[in-house]
Jmol script that loads the backbone (N, CA, C; Angstrom):
load data "model"
ATOM      1  N   MET A   1     -65.887 -35.193   8.564  1.00  0.00           N
ATOM      2  CA  MET A   1     -64.744 -34.914   7.493  1.00  0.00           C
ATOM      3  C   MET A   1     -63.813 -34.294   8.556  1.00  0.00           C
ATOM      4  N   THR A   2     -63.853 -35.183  10.026  1.00  0.00           N
ATOM      5  CA  THR A   2     -62.603 -34.876  10.375  1.00  0.00           C
ATOM      6  C   THR A   2     -61.696 -35.779  11.462  1.00  0.00           C
ATOM      7  N   ARG A   3     -62.788 -36.427  11.510  1.00  0.00           N
ATOM      8  CA  ARG A   3     -62.023 -37.655  12.502  1.00  0.00           C
ATOM      9  C   ARG A   3     -61.362 -38.982  12.238  1.00  0.00           C
ATOM     10  N   SER A   4     -60.342 -39.289  12.408  1.00  0.00           N
ATOM     11  CA  SER A   4     -60.055 -41.021  11.762  1.00  0.00           C
ATOM     12  C   SER A   4     -59.581 -41.792  13.277  1.00  0.00           C
ATOM     13  N   ARG A   5     -59.378 -42.587  12.777  1.00  0.00           N
ATOM     14  CA  ARG A   5     -59.237 -43.859  14.257  1.00  0.00           C
ATOM     15  C   ARG A   5     -58.515 -44.725  13.749  1.00  0.00           C
ATOM     16  N   THR A   6     -57.998 -45.092  14.543  1.00  0.00           N
ATOM     17  CA  THR A   6     -56.976 -45.686  14.481  1.00  0.00           C
ATOM     18  C   THR A   6     -57.046 -47.481  14.150  1.00  0.00           C
ATOM     19  N   SER A   7     -57.719 -47.898  14.322  1.00  0.00           N
ATOM     20  CA  SER A   7     -58.150 -49.248  14.056  1.00  0.00           C
ATOM     21  C   SER A   7     -57.784 -49.519  12.258  1.00  0.00           C
ATOM     22  N   PRO A   8     -57.356 -50.768  11.941  1.00  0.00           N
ATOM     23  CA  PRO A   8     -56.899 -50.975  10.525  1.00  0.00           C
ATOM     24  C   PRO A   8     -57.889 -50.620   9.415  1.00  0.00           C
ATOM     25  N   GLU A   9     -59.184 -50.946  10.070  1.00  0.00           N
ATOM     26  CA  GLU A   9     -60.269 -51.485   9.161  1.00  0.00           C
ATOM     27  C   GLU A   9     -60.770 -49.519   8.984  1.00  0.00           C
ATOM     28  N   SER A  10     -60.846 -49.328   9.943  1.00  0.00           N
ATOM     29  CA  SER A  10     -61.350 -47.640   9.695  1.00  0.00           C
ATOM     30  C   SER A  10     -60.497 -47.116   8.818  1.00  0.00           C
ATOM     31  N   ALA A  11     -59.032 -47.309   8.812  1.00  0.00           N
ATOM     32  CA  ALA A  11     -58.478 -47.269   8.043  1.00  0.00           C
ATOM     33  C   ALA A  11     -58.720 -46.615   6.745  1.00  0.00           C
ATOM     34  N   ARG A  12     -58.796 -48.072   6.108  1.00  0.00           N
ATOM     35  CA  ARG A  12     -59.475 -48.544   4.605  1.00  0.00           C
ATOM     36  C   ARG A  12     -60.770 -49.183   5.054  1.00  0.00           C
ATOM     37  N   PRO A  13     -61.639 -48.171   4.788  1.00  0.00           N
ATOM     38  CA  PRO A  13     -63.017 -48.626   5.095  1.00  0.00           C
ATOM     39  C   PRO A  13     -63.450 -49.404   3.554  1.00  0.00           C
ATOM     40  N   TYR A  14     -62.563 -49.790   2.852  1.00  0.00           N
ATOM     41  CA  TYR A  14     -63.052 -50.465   1.395  1.00  0.00           C
ATOM     42  C   TYR A  14     -62.299 -51.841   1.130  1.00  0.00           C
ATOM     43  N   PRO A  15     -62.513 -52.597   0.298  1.00  0.00           N
ATOM     44  CA  PRO A  15     -61.505 -54.247   0.041  1.00  0.00           C
ATOM     45  C   PRO A  15     -59.979 -53.077  -0.789  1.00  0.00           C
ATOM     46  N   PRO A  16     -59.051 -53.680  -0.289  1.00  0.00           N
ATOM     47  CA  PRO A  16     -58.033 -53.505  -0.606  1.00  0.00           C
ATOM     48  C   PRO A  16     -57.481 -53.141  -2.336  1.00  0.00           C
ATOM     49  N   SER A  17     -58.198 -54.185  -3.121  1.00  0.00           N
ATOM     50  CA  SER A  17     -58.473 -54.296  -4.753  1.00  0.00           C
ATOM     51  C   SER A  17     -58.985 -52.931  -5.349  1.00  0.00           C
ATOM     52  N   TRP A  18     -59.577 -52.614  -4.757  1.00  0.00           N
ATOM     53  CA  TRP A  18     -60.208 -51.179  -5.038  1.00  0.00           C
ATOM     54  C   TRP A  18     -59.541 -50.145  -5.643  1.00  0.00           C
ATOM     55  N   GLU A  19     -57.988 -50.255  -4.848  1.00  0.00           N
ATOM     56  CA  GLU A  19     -57.341 -49.210  -5.165  1.00  0.00           C
ATOM     57  C   GLU A  19     -56.573 -49.450  -6.581  1.00  0.00           C
ATOM     58  N   GLN A  20     -56.415 -50.922  -7.101  1.00  0.00           N
ATOM     59  CA  GLN A  20     -55.852 -51.397  -8.293  1.00  0.00           C
ATOM     60  C   GLN A  20     -56.579 -50.588  -9.393  1.00  0.00           C
ATOM     61  N   VAL A  21     -57.842 -50.039  -8.977  1.00  0.00           N
ATOM     62  CA  VAL A  21     -58.926 -49.808 -10.069  1.00  0.00           C
ATOM     63  C   VAL A  21     -59.257 -48.485 -10.544  1.00  0.00           C
ATOM     64  N   ALA A  22     -58.816 -47.789  -9.184  1.00  0.00           N
ATOM     65  CA  ALA A  22     -60.100 -46.592  -8.609  1.00  0.00           C
ATOM     66  C   ALA A  22     -58.672 -45.846  -7.419  1.00  0.00           C
ATOM     67  N   ASP A  23     -59.116 -44.327  -8.203  1.00  0.00           N
ATOM     68  CA  ASP A  23     -58.331 -43.634  -7.470  1.00  0.00           C
ATOM     69  C   ASP A  23     -59.363 -43.302  -6.491  1.00  0.00           C
ATOM     70  N   LEU A  24     -59.013 -43.125  -4.714  1.00  0.00           N
ATOM     71  CA  LEU A  24     -60.323 -43.242  -3.937  1.00  0.00           C
ATOM     72  C   LEU A  24     -60.345 -42.389  -2.653  1.00  0.00           C
ATOM     73  N   ARG A  25     -61.588 -41.581  -2.339  1.00  0.00           N
ATOM     74  CA  ARG A  25     -61.496 -40.217  -1.434  1.00  0.00           C
ATOM     75  C   ARG A  25     -62.539 -40.637  -0.056  1.00  0.00           C
ATOM     76  N   VAL A  26     -61.886 -40.808   1.118  1.00  0.00           N
ATOM     77  CA  VAL A  26     -62.984 -41.078   2.476  1.00  0.00           C
ATOM     78  C   VAL A  26     -62.921 -40.158   2.563  1.00  0.00           C
ATOM     79  N   PHE A  27     -64.754 -39.578   3.403  1.00  0.00           N
ATOM     80  CA  PHE A  27     -64.851 -38.862   3.911  1.00  0.00           C
ATOM     81  C   PHE A  27     -65.388 -39.411   5.303  1.00  0.00           C
ATOM     82  N   ARG A  28     -65.170 -38.249   6.374  1.00  0.00           N
ATOM     83  CA  ARG A  28     -65.670 -39.005   7.709  1.00  0.00           C
ATOM     84  C   ARG A  28     -66.380 -37.429   8.647  1.00  0.00           C
ATOM     85  N   THR A  29     -67.825 -38.304   9.281  1.00  0.00           N
ATOM     86  CA  THR A  29     -67.945 -36.941  10.292  1.00  0.00           C
ATOM     87  C   THR A  29     -68.663 -37.840  11.205  1.00  0.00           C
ATOM     88  N   ASP A  30     -69.372 -36.803  11.938  1.00  0.00           N
ATOM     89  CA  ASP A  30     -70.088 -37.669  13.107  1.00  0.00           C
ATOM     90  C   ASP A  30     -71.103 -38.404  12.478  1.00  0.00           C
ATOM     91  N   ALA A  31     -71.228 -39.644  13.209  1.00  0.00           N
ATOM     92  CA  ALA A  31     -72.513 -40.274  12.366  1.00  0.00           C
ATOM     93  C   ALA A  31     -74.009 -39.217  12.272  1.00  0.00           C
ATOM     94  N   SER A  32     -73.944 -38.540  13.382  1.00  0.00           N
ATOM     95  CA  SER A  32     -75.232 -37.572  13.762  1.00  0.00           C
ATOM     96  C   SER A  32     -75.552 -36.710  12.357  1.00  0.00           C
ATOM     97  N   ASP A  33     -74.238 -36.322  11.495  1.00  0.00           N
ATOM     98  CA  ASP A  33     -73.961 -35.476  10.513  1.00  0.00           C
ATOM     99  C   ASP A  33     -74.501 -35.591   9.176  1.00  0.00           C
ATOM    100  N   TRP A  34     -76.074 -36.436   8.822  1.00  0.00           N
ATOM    101  CA  TRP A  34     -76.079 -37.192   7.947  1.00  0.00           C
ATOM    102  C   TRP A  34     -76.400 -36.434   7.021  1.00  0.00           C
ATOM    103  N   ASP A  35     -76.765 -34.912   6.842  1.00  0.00           N
ATOM    104  CA  ASP A  35     -77.133 -33.642   6.089  1.00  0.00           C
ATOM    105  C   ASP A  35     -75.573 -33.792   5.423  1.00  0.00           C
ATOM    106  N   ARG A  36     -74.381 -34.201   6.111  1.00  0.00           N
ATOM    107  CA  ARG A  36     -73.141 -33.672   5.093  1.00  0.00           C
ATOM    108  C   ARG A  36     -73.307 -34.959   3.912  1.00  0.00           C
ATOM    109  N   LEU A  37     -73.550 -36.207   3.788  1.00  0.00           N
ATOM    110  CA  LEU A  37     -73.235 -36.893   2.971  1.00  0.00           C
ATOM    111  C   LEU A  37     -74.056 -36.383   1.351  1.00  0.00           C
ATOM    112  N   ALA A  38     -74.982 -35.728   1.460  1.00  0.00           N
ATOM    113  CA  ALA A  38     -75.910 -35.204   0.495  1.00  0.00           C
ATOM    114  C   ALA A  38     -75.239 -34.342  -0.194  1.00  0.00           C
ATOM    115  N   THR A  39     -74.386 -33.148   0.369  1.00  0.00           N
ATOM    116  CA  THR A  39     -73.278 -32.364  -0.081  1.00  0.00           C
ATOM    117  C   THR A  39     -72.367 -32.723  -0.700  1.00  0.00           C
ATOM    118  N   TRP A  40     -71.556 -33.735  -0.078  1.00  0.00           N
ATOM    119  CA  TRP A  40     -70.767 -34.658  -0.381  1.00  0.00           C
ATOM    120  C   TRP A  40     -70.644 -34.915  -1.740  1.00  0.00           C
ATOM    121  N   ARG A  41     -71.736 -35.671  -2.011  1.00  0.00           N
ATOM    122  CA  ARG A  41     -72.310 -36.630  -2.991  1.00  0.00           C
ATOM    123  C   ARG A  41     -72.560 -35.745  -4.261  1.00  0.00           C
ATOM    124  N   ALA A  42     -73.057 -34.322  -4.126  1.00  0.00           N
ATOM    125  CA  ALA A  42     -73.041 -33.493  -4.978  1.00  0.00           C
ATOM    126  C   ALA A  42     -71.878 -32.753  -5.497  1.00  0.00           C
ATOM    127  N   ASP A  43     -71.192 -32.754  -4.472  1.00  0.00           N
ATOM    128  CA  ASP A  43     -69.889 -31.693  -4.883  1.00  0.00           C
ATOM    129  C   ASP A  43     -68.860 -33.037  -5.401  1.00  0.00           C
ATOM    130  N   MET A  44     -68.910 -33.627  -5.392  1.00  0.00           N
ATOM    131  CA  MET A  44     -68.189 -34.861  -5.770  1.00  0.00           C
ATOM    132  C   MET A  44     -68.908 -35.216  -7.721  1.00  0.00           C
ATOM    133  N   ARG A  45     -69.552 -35.335  -7.252  1.00  0.00           N
ATOM    134  CA  ARG A  45     -70.258 -35.994  -8.594  1.00  0.00           C
ATOM    135  C   ARG A  45     -70.160 -34.985  -9.737  1.00  0.00           C
ATOM    136  N   LYS A  46     -70.309 -33.772  -8.915  1.00  0.00           N
ATOM    137  CA  LYS A  46     -70.349 -32.282 -10.428  1.00  0.00           C
ATOM    138  C   LYS A  46     -68.443 -32.938 -10.914  1.00  0.00           C
ATOM    139  N   ARG A  47     -67.793 -33.684  -9.755  1.00  0.00           N
ATOM    140  CA  ARG A  47     -66.143 -33.465 -10.662  1.00  0.00           C
ATOM    141  C   ARG A  47     -66.341 -35.312 -11.268  1.00  0.00           C
ATOM    142  N   GLY A  48     -67.397 -35.912 -11.268  1.00  0.00           N
ATOM    143  CA  GLY A  48     -66.985 -36.966 -12.072  1.00  0.00           C
ATOM    144  C   GLY A  48     -66.994 -38.468 -10.834  1.00  0.00           C
ATOM    145  N   TRP A  49     -66.961 -38.295  -9.476  1.00  0.00           N
ATOM    146  CA  TRP A  49     -66.583 -39.095  -8.821  1.00  0.00           C
ATOM    147  C   TRP A  49     -67.912 -39.665  -8.423  1.00  0.00           C
ATOM    148  N   LYS A  50     -68.320 -41.307  -8.166  1.00  0.00           N
ATOM    149  CA  LYS A  50     -68.920 -41.873  -8.332  1.00  0.00           C
ATOM    150  C   LYS A  50     -69.168 -42.268  -6.239  1.00  0.00           C
ATOM    151  N   LEU A  51     -70.132 -42.056  -5.904  1.00  0.00           N
ATOM    152  CA  LEU A  51     -70.315 -42.754  -4.151  1.00  0.00           C
ATOM    153  C   LEU A  51     -70.480 -44.317  -4.356  1.00  0.00           C
ATOM    154  N   LEU A  52     -69.523 -44.920  -3.697  1.00  0.00           N
ATOM    155  CA  LEU A  52     -69.052 -46.487  -3.540  1.00  0.00           C
ATOM    156  C   LEU A  52     -69.543 -47.164  -2.422  1.00  0.00           C
ATOM    157  N   LYS A  53     -69.389 -46.275  -1.378  1.00  0.00           N
ATOM    158  CA  LYS A  53     -69.800 -47.380  -0.337  1.00  0.00           C
ATOM    159  C   LYS A  53     -70.099 -45.953   0.897  1.00  0.00           C
ATOM    160  N   VAL A  54     -70.615 -46.518   1.888  1.00  0.00           N
ATOM    161  CA  VAL A  54     -71.356 -45.711   2.774  1.00  0.00           C
ATOM    162  C   VAL A  54     -71.549 -46.522   4.171  1.00  0.00           C
ATOM    163  N   THR A  55     -71.056 -46.235   5.010  1.00  0.00           N
ATOM    164  CA  THR A  55     -71.099 -47.109   6.956  1.00  0.00           C
ATOM    165  C   THR A  55     -70.942 -45.926   7.671  1.00  0.00           C
ATOM    166  N   SER A  56     -71.926 -46.148   8.643  1.00  0.00           N
ATOM    167  CA  SER A  56     -72.273 -45.762   9.916  1.00  0.00           C
ATOM    168  C   SER A  56     -72.716 -46.536  11.111  1.00  0.00           C
ATOM    169  N   ASP A  57     -71.882 -45.833  12.152  1.00  0.00           N
ATOM    170  CA  ASP A  57     -72.264 -46.590  13.753  1.00  0.00           C
ATOM    171  C   ASP A  57     -72.921 -45.619  14.305  1.00  0.00           C
ATOM    172  N   ASP A  58     -72.615 -45.864  16.019  1.00  0.00           N
ATOM    173  CA  ASP A  58     -72.806 -44.885  16.625  1.00  0.00           C
ATOM    174  C   ASP A  58     -72.138 -43.300  16.543  1.00  0.00           C
ATOM    175  N   VAL A  59     -70.735 -43.597  16.173  1.00  0.00           N
ATOM    176  CA  VAL A  59     -70.061 -43.072  16.308  1.00  0.00           C
ATOM    177  C   VAL A  59     -69.544 -41.790  14.862  1.00  0.00           C
ATOM    178  N   GLU A  60     -69.422 -42.544  13.756  1.00  0.00           N
ATOM    179  CA  GLU A  60     -68.932 -42.238  13.196  1.00  0.00           C
ATOM    180  C   GLU A  60     -69.925 -42.762  11.390  1.00  0.00           C
ATOM    181  N   LEU A  61     -69.867 -41.504  10.849  1.00  0.00           N
ATOM    182  CA  LEU A  61     -70.026 -41.991   9.277  1.00  0.00           C
ATOM    183  C   LEU A  61     -68.753 -41.829   8.198  1.00  0.00           C
ATOM    184  N   VAL A  62     -69.005 -42.811   7.586  1.00  0.00           N
ATOM    185  CA  VAL A  62     -68.089 -42.961   6.370  1.00  0.00           C
ATOM    186  C   VAL A  62     -68.208 -43.125   5.163  1.00  0.00           C
ATOM    187  N   ALA A  63     -68.353 -42.093   4.313  1.00  0.00           N
ATOM    188  CA  ALA A  63     -68.715 -42.188   2.681  1.00  0.00           C
ATOM    189  C   ALA A  63     -67.450 -42.625   1.722  1.00  0.00           C
ATOM    190  N   VAL A  64     -67.258 -43.594   1.196  1.00  0.00           N
ATOM    191  CA  VAL A  64     -66.256 -43.898  -0.069  1.00  0.00           C
ATOM    192  C   VAL A  64     -66.201 -43.222  -1.310  1.00  0.00           C
ATOM    193  N   PHE A  65     -65.812 -42.476  -1.801  1.00  0.00           N
ATOM    194  CA  PHE A  65     -65.909 -42.219  -3.256  1.00  0.00           C
ATOM    195  C   PHE A  65     -64.738 -42.802  -4.451  1.00  0.00           C
ATOM    196  N   GLY A  66     -65.104 -42.998  -5.545  1.00  0.00           N
ATOM    197  CA  GLY A  66     -64.338 -43.318  -6.692  1.00  0.00           C
ATOM    198  C   GLY A  66     -64.282 -42.975  -7.677  1.00  0.00           C
ATOM    199  N   LYS A  67     -63.228 -43.064  -8.715  1.00  0.00           N
ATOM    200  CA  LYS A  67     -63.039 -42.151  -9.747  1.00  0.00           C
ATOM    201  C   LYS A  67     -62.485 -43.726 -10.437  1.00  0.00           C
ATOM    202  N   THR A  68     -62.482 -44.084 -11.455  1.00  0.00           N
ATOM    203  CA  THR A  68     -61.884 -45.173 -12.433  1.00  0.00           C
ATOM    204  C   THR A  68     -60.701 -44.743 -12.523  1.00  0.00           C
ATOM    205  N   LYS A  69     -59.101 -45.265 -12.650  1.00  0.00           N
ATOM    206  CA  LYS A  69     -57.578 -44.960 -13.011  1.00  0.00           C
ATOM    207  C   LYS A  69     -58.401 -44.318 -14.547  1.00  0.00           C
ATOM    208  N   GLY A  70     -58.883 -45.028 -15.295  1.00  0.00           N
ATOM    209  CA  GLY A  70     -59.279 -45.056 -16.322  1.00  0.00           C
ATOM    210  C   GLY A  70     -59.774 -43.606 -16.910  1.00  0.00           C
ATOM    211  N   ASP A  71     -60.460 -43.193 -16.282  1.00  0.00           N
ATOM    212  CA  ASP A  71     -61.413 -42.230 -15.969  1.00  0.00           C
ATOM    213  C   ASP A  71     -60.446 -40.700 -15.328  1.00  0.00           C
ATOM    214  N   LEU A  72     -59.451 -41.000 -14.796  1.00  0.00           N
ATOM    215  CA  LEU A  72     -58.673 -40.029 -14.397  1.00  0.00           C
ATOM    216  C   LEU A  72     -57.313 -39.920 -15.719  1.00  0.00           C
ATOM    217  N   ASN A  73     -57.230 -40.757 -16.010  1.00  0.00           N
ATOM    218  CA  ASN A  73     -56.149 -40.551 -17.348  1.00  0.00           C
ATOM    219  C   ASN A  73     -56.812 -41.202 -18.736  1.00  0.00           C
ATOM    220  N   PRO A  74     -57.410 -40.432 -19.307  1.00  0.00           N
ATOM    221  CA  PRO A  74     -58.213 -41.260 -20.389  1.00  0.00           C
ATOM    222  C   PRO A  74     -57.215 -40.892 -21.503  1.00  0.00           C
ATOM    223  N   ALA A  75     -56.120 -40.741 -21.176  1.00  0.00           N
ATOM    224  CA  ALA A  75     -55.499 -40.669 -23.130  1.00  0.00           C
ATOM    225  C   ALA A  75     -54.314 -41.858 -22.600  1.00  0.00           C
ATOM    226  N   GLY A  76     -54.293 -42.685 -21.213  1.00  0.00           N
ATOM    227  CA  GLY A  76     -52.670 -43.550 -21.150  1.00  0.00           C
ATOM    228  C   GLY A  76     -51.856 -43.678 -20.847  1.00  0.00           C
ATOM    229  N   VAL A  77     -51.971 -42.463 -20.699  1.00  0.00           N
ATOM    230  CA  VAL A  77     -50.280 -41.326 -20.460  1.00  0.00           C
ATOM    231  C   VAL A  77     -50.031 -41.676 -19.298  1.00  0.00           C
TER     232      VAL A  77
END
end "model"
wireframe off; spacefill off
backbone 0.3
color backbone group
């Protein structure tokens, strides 16, 4: 969850349309650190976030979590 690449694709590892319907969080770590994914998922699930996407290459593991904007503001205020 520490490193960030400079390519535009890795800066936003999800379709831009997701931002219109959900608040998103991106977690990054070394590709060899898969055990972090289970911890992130459990912590985020407790807070109402869903794991939407996981990608990995030889260098980096990226997990995208989301919460629909309706869930963030249920009263519509």
